[in-house]
Each structure stands twice: as structure tokens, then as C-alpha cells.
C-alpha positions in Angstrom: 0.0 -0.2 -0.6 1.4 3.5 -1.2 2.0 6.2 1.7 2.9 9.9 1.7 6.8 8.1 1.8 6.8 7.5 -1.3 7.6 11.0 -2.1 10.7 11.7 -2.8 11.8 14.3 -4.1 10.7 17.2 -6.6 11.3 19.6 -9.1 10.5 22.4 -9.0 9.9 24.9 -12.4 11.4 28.1 -12.8 10.2 30.3 -15.8 14.2 31.4 -17.5 14.8 33.9 -19.8 17.4 32.7 -21.3 18.3 28.6 -21.5 21.3 28.6 -22.3 22.5 31.5 -20.2 20.6 30.0 -16.9 21.8 26.6 -18.3 25.3 27.6 -17.7 24.6 29.7 -14.6 23.7 26.7 -12.9 26.0 24.0 -13.9 29.8 26.4 -13.8 28.3 28.3 -10.9 26.3 25.5 -8.9 27.6 22.5 -10.1 24.1 21.3 -11.5 23.9 18.5 -14.0 21.8 18.7 -17.4 19.7 15.2 -17.7 17.5 16.3 -20.3 16.6 18.8 -23.1 13.4 19.4 -25.5 12.9 19.8 -28.1 16.5 18.6 -30.0 16.2 21.8 -32.0 15.5 24.4 -30.6 15.4 23.6 -26.5 13.2 25.3 -24.4 13.3 23.2 -22.0 15.5 21.3 -19.6 15.6 19.4 -16.2 18.7 19.9 -13.8 20.3 17.1 -11.3 22.6 17.9 -8.9 22.1 15.0 -6.2 19.0 14.4 -4.2 17.9 17.9 -6.0 15.6 18.8 -9.5 15.6 22.0 -11.4 13.4 21.8 -14.3 13.4 25.5 -16.2 11.0 26.2 -18.6 12.2 29.2 -20.5 8.8 31.9 -21.7 9.0 35.1 -22.5 6.9 38.5 -22.1 6.1 40.3 -24.4 9.0 42.8 -23.0 11.8 40.3 -22.7 11.3 39.1 -19.4 9.9 35.7 -18.0 6.7 34.7 -16.9 6.7 35.2 -12.8 9.3 34.7 -9.9 9.5 31.7 -7.3 12.3 31.1 -4.1 14.0 28.0 -4.5 15.2 26.5 -1.0 18.2 23.6 -1.7 19.1 21.4 1.2 22.9 21.4 2.1 25.3 19.4 4.2 27.6 22.7 5.4 25.8 26.0 4.2 28.5 27.7 5.9 31.6 26.2 3.3 29.1 26.7 0.0 29.0 30.6 1.4 32.4 30.9 1.9 33.2 29.2 -1.3 30.7 30.7 -3.8 29.8 34.3 -1.7 32.9 35.9 -3.9 31.9 34.3 -7.1 27.8 35.2 -6.5 25.9 39.0 -5.7 24.9 37.8 -2.4 20.9 38.4 -1.1 21.9 37.2 2.1 24.6 36.2 3.9 25.0 33.8 6.2 22.9 34.0 9.3 20.1 31.0 11.4 17.2 30.1 10.4 14.2 30.3 13.5 14.8 26.9 14.3 18.3 26.8 14.3 19.9 25.8 10.3 22.3 28.2 8.5 21.9 29.7 5.5 22.4 31.9 3.0 20.2 33.7 -0.2 21.1 34.9 -3.4 19.1 35.3 -7.7 19.7 33.3 -10.6 20.2 35.0 -13.6 16.5 35.7 -13.7 16.1 36.8 -9.9 14.4 34.1 -8.8 15.3 33.4 -5.3 18.4 30.8 -4.9 18.7 29.7 -0.7 20.6 26.9 0.8 20.2 25.8 4.0 22.1 23.0 6.2 19.6 20.2 6.9 20.0 19.0 10.1 
């Protein structure tokens, strides 16, 4: 019999203005790999993965050239302090290393489309 423990992971969908720019950002800055990209000719969607974290990027552009909407993605990590030290010189940090209400270390930055990415310790 199935129960809610069957839910294993999620792949939030993020609207992006330029798929290739976003693929480059997530690969070079955060180490995500492209699992799938479609359609083959003129791709507009991609699925990315890093360990148990998954993101789906969808190129959706408003008439003015901006991606549709904005999201916050929280990614659980083993060492927020260490990652902050590694990434703080490479990214424009929006929220410096701090403590969450439940006592976990975290920090936040934005991707090229303005989505807020939060890295937070697992425990």
C-alpha cells in the first residue's frame, strides 16, 4: 500500500528568459548537470540535477523579454557555511550567512532571472 513516504523528490519549475544562460549558470556556478533538454531543435525546457536536487527550467518570455514570474527555491545542503565561503566571491549574495528560526545555517542569492535560491543546512 502506498503512503506519503513514497514521495522522494521534487523538481520545481522555474521560468527563465534565456535557457542557455540559465543552463550555464546552474552548471558552472552550482554544479548542476543537464539530465534532459527538449525539444532537440531549439530547446525551451531542461531538467537539471545535483544529487537529490532537481530543477526544471522552462523558457517563458513575456512580450517585454522578461521571464514570467519569480520563485524561491530552497535547497538543503550539508554545509551552508562552507558553501557560503566557496560561492560568496562568485555570486551576488542577497542574504548573508545567517540562522533560520529553527537554528539552521542558510544564505540566499538570485539566479540570472531573479529567482531566489536559498541554501540551508539539512539538520
